[in-house]
C-alpha positions as CSV (number, residue, x, y, z in Angstrom):
1,M,-32.4,33.2,21.7
2,T,-33.0,29.5,20.3
3,R,-29.7,27.9,19.5
4,Q,-29.5,26.2,16.0
5,I,-28.2,22.7,15.9
6,T,-26.5,21.6,12.8
7,E,-26.8,18.2,11.1
8,D,-23.1,17.8,11.7
9,Q,-23.5,18.5,15.6
10,V,-26.4,16.0,15.8
11,G,-24.2,13.4,14.1
12,E,-21.4,14.1,16.5
13,R,-23.7,13.6,19.5
14,I,-25.1,10.2,18.1
15,E,-21.5,9.1,17.6
16,A,-20.5,10.1,21.0
17,I,-23.3,8.0,22.5
18,R,-22.2,5.1,20.3
19,R,-18.9,5.1,21.5
20,R,-19.5,5.3,25.2
21,P,-18.3,2.4,27.3
22,Q,-21.1,-0.1,27.5
23,R,-23.1,-0.3,30.8
24,F,-25.5,-3.2,31.3
25,R,-28.6,-1.4,32.8
26,D,-31.4,-4.0,32.4
27,E,-32.7,-5.8,35.5
28,R,-33.1,-9.1,33.5
29,V,-31.8,-10.7,30.5
30,T,-34.0,-10.8,27.5
31,M,-34.1,-12.6,24.2
32,A,-32.5,-9.5,22.7
33,H,-29.3,-10.1,24.7
34,G,-28.8,-13.1,22.4
35,A,-29.3,-11.6,19.1
36,G,-25.7,-10.2,18.5
37,G,-26.7,-6.6,18.2
38,K,-26.7,-3.6,20.6
39,A,-28.1,-5.5,23.5
40,S,-25.7,-8.4,23.3
41,R,-22.8,-5.9,23.2
42,A,-24.1,-4.2,26.3
43,L,-24.4,-7.6,28.1
44,V,-20.8,-8.7,27.1
45,E,-19.1,-5.4,27.3
46,G,-21.0,-3.9,30.2
47,L,-21.4,-6.8,32.5
48,I,-19.4,-10.0,31.5
49,V,-16.0,-8.7,30.3
50,P,-15.6,-6.3,33.3
51,L,-16.4,-8.9,35.8
52,L,-14.1,-11.4,34.4
53,D,-11.3,-8.8,34.5
54,N,-9.1,-10.0,31.7
55,P,-8.0,-7.4,29.1
56,A,-7.5,-10.0,26.6
57,L,-11.4,-10.4,26.4
58,A,-11.8,-6.9,25.5
59,A,-10.9,-7.4,21.6
60,L,-14.1,-9.6,21.4
61,S,-12.6,-11.4,18.3
62,D,-13.9,-14.8,16.9
63,A,-11.1,-16.6,18.6
64,A,-8.4,-15.9,21.3
65,S,-4.9,-16.0,20.2
66,I,-2.6,-18.0,22.6
67,D,1.4,-18.5,22.3
68,V,2.4,-21.8,23.3
69,G,6.1,-22.2,22.7
70,Q,6.9,-21.4,19.2
71,E,3.2,-22.0,18.2
72,R,0.5,-19.5,17.9
73,L,-2.9,-21.1,18.7
74,A,-6.4,-20.0,18.3
75,F,-8.9,-20.9,20.9
76,T,-12.9,-20.6,20.7
77,T,-15.8,-21.8,22.1
78,D,-19.7,-21.4,21.1
79,A,-23.2,-22.6,22.1
80,F,-25.9,-23.7,19.9
81,V,-29.6,-23.6,20.8
82,V,-31.3,-23.4,17.4
83,R,-34.9,-24.3,17.1
84,P,-35.9,-26.4,15.4
85,I,-32.9,-28.7,15.7
86,S,-33.2,-29.9,12.0
87,F,-34.0,-27.4,9.2
88,P,-33.6,-27.3,5.5
89,G,-30.0,-27.6,4.6
90,G,-28.6,-28.6,8.1
91,S,-29.2,-29.5,11.7
92,I,-27.9,-28.3,15.2
93,G,-25.2,-31.0,14.9
94,E,-23.7,-29.6,11.6
95,L,-24.1,-26.0,12.9
96,A,-22.2,-26.8,16.1
97,V,-19.2,-28.1,14.2
98,N,-19.2,-26.0,11.4
99,G,-19.9,-22.7,13.5
100,T,-16.8,-23.3,15.7
101,I,-14.5,-24.4,12.8
102,N,-15.5,-21.1,11.0
103,D,-14.6,-19.0,14.1
104,L,-11.1,-20.4,13.9
105,A,-10.8,-20.1,10.2
106,V,-11.6,-16.2,10.1
107,S,-9.2,-15.8,12.6
108,G,-6.6,-17.3,10.2
109,A,-6.2,-20.5,12.1
110,R,-6.1,-24.1,10.6
111,P,-8.7,-25.9,12.6
112,V,-7.1,-29.0,14.3
113,A,-9.4,-30.5,16.9
114,L,-12.9,-29.9,18.6
115,S,-14.7,-30.7,21.8
116,A,-18.5,-31.2,22.1
117,A,-20.8,-30.9,25.3
118,L,-24.4,-32.1,24.7
119,I,-27.2,-30.9,27.0
120,L,-30.0,-33.3,26.6
121,E,-33.7,-33.2,27.5
122,E,-35.1,-36.0,29.4
123,G,-37.3,-37.9,27.0
124,L,-35.3,-37.3,23.9
125,S,-35.6,-40.2,21.6
126,A,-32.6,-42.1,20.9
127,E,-33.2,-41.9,17.1
128,V,-33.1,-38.0,17.2
129,L,-29.9,-38.1,19.3
130,S,-28.2,-40.4,17.0
131,A,-29.3,-38.5,14.0
132,Q,-27.7,-35.4,15.4
133,V,-24.4,-36.9,16.6
134,E,-24.1,-38.6,13.0
135,A,-24.6,-35.1,11.5
136,M,-21.8,-33.8,13.8
137,A,-19.6,-36.7,12.8
138,R,-20.1,-35.9,9.1
139,A,-19.5,-32.4,9.3
140,A,-16.2,-33.1,11.2
141,R,-15.2,-35.6,8.6
142,T,-16.0,-33.3,5.8
143,A,-14.0,-30.5,7.3
144,G,-11.1,-32.8,8.5
145,V,-11.3,-31.8,12.0
146,P,-11.9,-34.4,14.6
147,V,-14.1,-34.2,17.9
148,V,-11.5,-35.3,20.4
149,A,-13.4,-34.7,23.7
150,G,-16.6,-34.0,25.2
151,D,-19.2,-34.1,27.9
152,T,-22.9,-35.1,28.3
153,K,-25.5,-33.8,30.7
154,V,-29.3,-34.5,30.8
155,V,-31.9,-32.0,32.4
156,E,-35.5,-32.6,33.4
157,R,-38.3,-32.6,30.9
158,G,-39.3,-29.2,29.8
159,K,-35.9,-27.7,30.9
160,C,-34.3,-27.9,27.5
161,D,-35.7,-27.8,24.0
162,Q,-34.5,-31.3,22.8
163,M,-30.9,-30.5,22.9
164,Y,-28.1,-27.9,23.1
165,I,-24.7,-28.2,22.0
166,V,-21.5,-26.4,23.1
167,T,-18.5,-26.8,21.0
168,T,-14.9,-25.7,21.5
169,G,-12.1,-25.6,19.0
170,V,-8.3,-25.2,18.7
171,G,-6.5,-24.0,15.7
172,V,-2.8,-23.3,14.6
173,V,-2.0,-19.9,13.2
174,A,0.8,-19.5,10.6
175,P,3.5,-17.2,11.7
176,E,3.0,-14.9,8.6
177,T,-0.9,-14.6,9.2
178,Q,-2.0,-11.3,10.5
179,L,-5.7,-10.7,10.8
180,A,-7.0,-8.0,13.2
181,A,-9.6,-5.3,13.0
182,D,-7.1,-2.7,13.7
183,R,-5.2,-3.6,10.4
184,V,-8.3,-2.3,8.3
185,R,-7.4,0.8,6.4
186,A,-9.1,3.4,4.3
187,G,-9.1,2.0,0.7
188,D,-9.6,-1.5,1.5
189,K,-12.3,-3.3,-0.2
190,V,-15.0,-5.1,1.4
191,L,-15.9,-8.8,0.4
192,V,-18.7,-11.2,1.1
193,S,-18.3,-14.8,0.3
194,G,-21.8,-15.3,-1.0
195,T,-25.7,-14.7,-0.7
196,I,-26.6,-13.5,2.7
197,G,-29.4,-14.3,5.0
198,D,-30.1,-17.8,3.8
199,H,-29.6,-19.4,7.3
200,G,-31.9,-17.0,9.2
201,V,-34.8,-17.3,6.8
202,A,-34.5,-21.2,6.3
203,I,-35.0,-21.4,10.2
204,M,-38.0,-19.1,10.0
205,L,-39.6,-21.2,7.1
206,A,-38.8,-24.4,9.0
207,R,-40.8,-23.0,12.1
208,G,-43.8,-22.5,10.0
209,E,-44.1,-18.9,11.1
210,L,-44.1,-17.4,7.5
211,D,-47.1,-17.8,5.3
212,I,-44.9,-18.3,2.2
213,E,-43.4,-21.2,0.4
214,A,-39.8,-20.9,-0.5
215,D,-37.0,-23.1,-1.4
216,V,-34.3,-21.6,1.1
217,H,-31.7,-23.8,2.6
218,S,-29.3,-23.0,5.5
219,D,-25.8,-22.1,4.2
220,T,-24.0,-24.0,7.1
221,R,-20.6,-25.3,6.1
222,S,-16.9,-25.0,6.9
223,L,-15.2,-21.9,5.6
224,W,-11.5,-23.2,6.2
225,D,-10.9,-24.3,2.6
226,L,-12.1,-20.8,1.3
227,V,-10.1,-19.1,3.9
228,R,-7.0,-21.1,3.3
229,E,-7.2,-20.2,-0.5
230,V,-7.8,-16.5,0.0
231,L,-4.7,-16.3,2.4
232,A,-2.4,-18.4,0.1
233,R,-3.1,-15.9,-2.8
234,C,-3.2,-12.8,-0.9
235,G,-1.2,-13.3,2.3
236,T,-0.9,-10.0,4.4
237,G,-3.1,-8.2,1.8
238,V,-5.9,-9.8,3.8
239,H,-6.4,-7.4,7.0
240,C,-9.5,-8.8,8.7
241,M,-12.2,-11.5,8.3
242,R,-15.2,-12.2,10.3
243,D,-18.1,-14.7,9.9
244,A,-21.5,-12.9,9.6
245,T,-23.5,-15.0,12.1
246,R,-25.9,-13.4,14.5
247,G,-26.6,-9.8,13.8
248,G,-25.7,-10.5,10.1
249,V,-23.4,-8.8,7.8
250,A,-24.5,-5.3,9.1
251,T,-23.3,-6.0,12.7
252,V,-19.9,-7.3,11.3
253,L,-19.4,-4.2,9.4
254,N,-20.3,-1.9,12.4
255,E,-18.0,-3.7,14.7
256,I,-15.1,-3.3,12.3
257,A,-15.7,0.3,11.6
258,M,-15.7,1.2,15.3
259,A,-12.7,-0.9,16.2
260,A,-10.6,0.5,13.3
261,E,-12.0,4.0,13.4
262,V,-13.0,4.2,9.8
263,G,-16.1,4.4,7.6
264,V,-17.5,1.7,5.6
265,V,-19.6,2.4,2.4
266,I,-21.3,-0.6,0.7
267,A,-23.1,-0.6,-2.6
268,E,-26.4,-2.3,-1.8
269,E,-27.1,-3.5,-5.3
270,R,-23.8,-5.5,-5.1
271,V,-24.8,-7.5,-2.1
272,P,-25.6,-11.0,-3.3
273,L,-29.0,-12.0,-2.2
274,R,-31.6,-14.6,-3.2
275,P,-34.9,-13.3,-4.4
276,E,-36.5,-15.7,-1.7
277,V,-34.6,-14.1,1.0
278,M,-35.4,-10.8,-0.2
279,G,-39.2,-11.5,-0.3
280,A,-39.1,-13.1,3.1
281,G,-37.4,-10.0,4.4
282,E,-39.9,-7.7,2.9
283,I,-42.9,-9.8,4.5
284,L,-41.1,-9.7,7.9
285,G,-39.9,-6.1,7.7
286,I,-36.4,-7.3,8.3
287,D,-33.4,-6.0,6.3
288,P,-31.2,-9.2,5.1
289,L,-28.2,-7.3,6.1
290,Y,-29.1,-8.2,9.7
291,V,-30.1,-11.8,9.1
292,A,-27.8,-14.5,10.4
293,N,-25.5,-16.5,8.1
294,E,-23.7,-19.8,9.0
295,G,-21.4,-20.2,6.0
296,K,-20.5,-16.6,4.8
297,L,-17.7,-14.4,5.8
298,V,-16.9,-10.7,5.4
299,A,-13.3,-9.9,4.3
300,F,-11.5,-6.6,4.4
301,V,-8.6,-6.7,1.8
302,A,-6.2,-4.3,0.5
303,P,-7.3,-2.8,-2.8
304,E,-4.4,-4.3,-4.8
305,H,-5.3,-7.7,-3.5
306,A,-9.1,-7.5,-3.8
307,D,-9.5,-9.1,-7.2
308,A,-7.3,-12.1,-6.3
309,A,-9.2,-12.4,-3.1
310,L,-12.5,-12.5,-5.1
311,A,-11.1,-15.0,-7.5
312,A,-9.7,-17.2,-4.8
313,M,-13.3,-17.2,-3.0
314,R,-15.0,-18.0,-6.4
315,A,-12.7,-20.9,-7.0
316,T,-14.2,-22.8,-3.9
317,P,-17.6,-24.2,-3.7
318,A,-18.4,-22.0,-0.7
319,G,-17.5,-18.9,-2.5
320,E,-19.0,-19.2,-6.0
321,Q,-21.2,-16.1,-5.4
322,A,-18.7,-14.1,-3.6
323,A,-18.6,-10.3,-4.4
324,I,-17.0,-7.0,-3.7
325,I,-19.6,-4.9,-2.0
326,G,-17.8,-1.8,-0.8
327,E,-14.9,0.0,0.6
328,V,-13.4,1.6,3.6
329,R,-13.0,5.3,3.8
330,D,-11.7,7.6,6.4
331,E,-15.0,9.3,6.9
332,P,-17.3,8.9,8.7
333,P,-15.3,7.2,11.3
334,G,-17.1,4.4,13.3
335,R,-20.1,4.4,10.7
336,V,-21.5,2.2,8.0
337,L,-23.2,3.8,5.0
338,G,-25.2,2.0,2.4
339,R,-25.6,3.5,-1.0
340,T,-28.8,2.8,-2.4
341,G,-30.0,2.2,-6.0
342,F,-31.3,5.7,-6.1
343,G,-27.8,7.2,-5.5
344,G,-28.5,8.3,-2.0
345,H,-27.1,7.0,1.2
346,R,-28.6,5.6,4.4
347,M,-26.9,4.7,7.9
348,I,-26.7,1.1,8.7
349,D,-26.3,0.7,12.4
350,M,-26.0,-2.2,14.6
351,L,-29.0,-4.7,15.1
352,V,-31.6,-3.6,17.6
353,G,-33.8,-6.1,19.3
354,D,-34.2,-9.7,18.3
355,P,-36.3,-10.2,15.1
356,L,-35.1,-13.8,14.7
357,P,-34.7,-15.6,18.1
358,R,-32.7,-18.7,18.5
359,I,-31.4,-19.1,14.8
360,C,-28.1,-20.6,15.9
């Protein structure tokens, strides 16, 4: 007698597989392991974190929290290998500064200092190097966060694509600030600070890999001013923030849903999106929800504070197109659903593969 398997049972099995402890099964590292999606999660959670054997790493947050005397510090580091190193709206130098500042900002930390390590390819012109260091300096001045230490290494010609940058940042977290995935609750509203997918599409256009012409610029910028305004108005009503870089908004939503054991439902028509980015996504067959951003964040806010948080975002240059795109529910736990314009729902899973390599 054939056993009938219900839709709910299929869903339960899929969810059980998604929640299994990650294991790294690949024999070699692939480009997909750097995309911020499922393969990245397997690499980090299944290989790197267990070998480092530090329980504090298991949270996989944007920045680590460290208590030093009476101060609570946030500490983060990031590497930037974007290709090309200059693109519409920014460059690797700006990206390296802003990206690290934003990891601190969404952790609720006031950024206070950065360090920068430059890996340079033999033969790199002094003019190109000067332009990128100047870009770093401008971004640091604009954000009010100095670069206070660094290192420089040179590798043989062909061993590096012009230059890579590794930046580390330190910030100070106010005692009253409490941002964490496990603070997200059913009823919370989900906000994004502006149009999504701009950075990833700008990089693809700069590479000349799309047979289209569109005026799309990277959104790279510091988000600290925006975060400061939201926290000032809403305080502990802000439960969690993440910057939606590799893997895009979809990956952030999935990470929070699984960490908080909640469901997230977004109204897809509310997601701010430039027509050019939507068009590029259709040509590439890529959902903009999975495309990287470098100046946008996702916030989970208590419902009574959502309108104030939205107003605070829109009052800053970085958040003029902010929107409330969804809400948190008890069901289905650990999953993200998108409500389509036709009234139906679709499951939005984590990114699979690497459709846009080396975008940050």
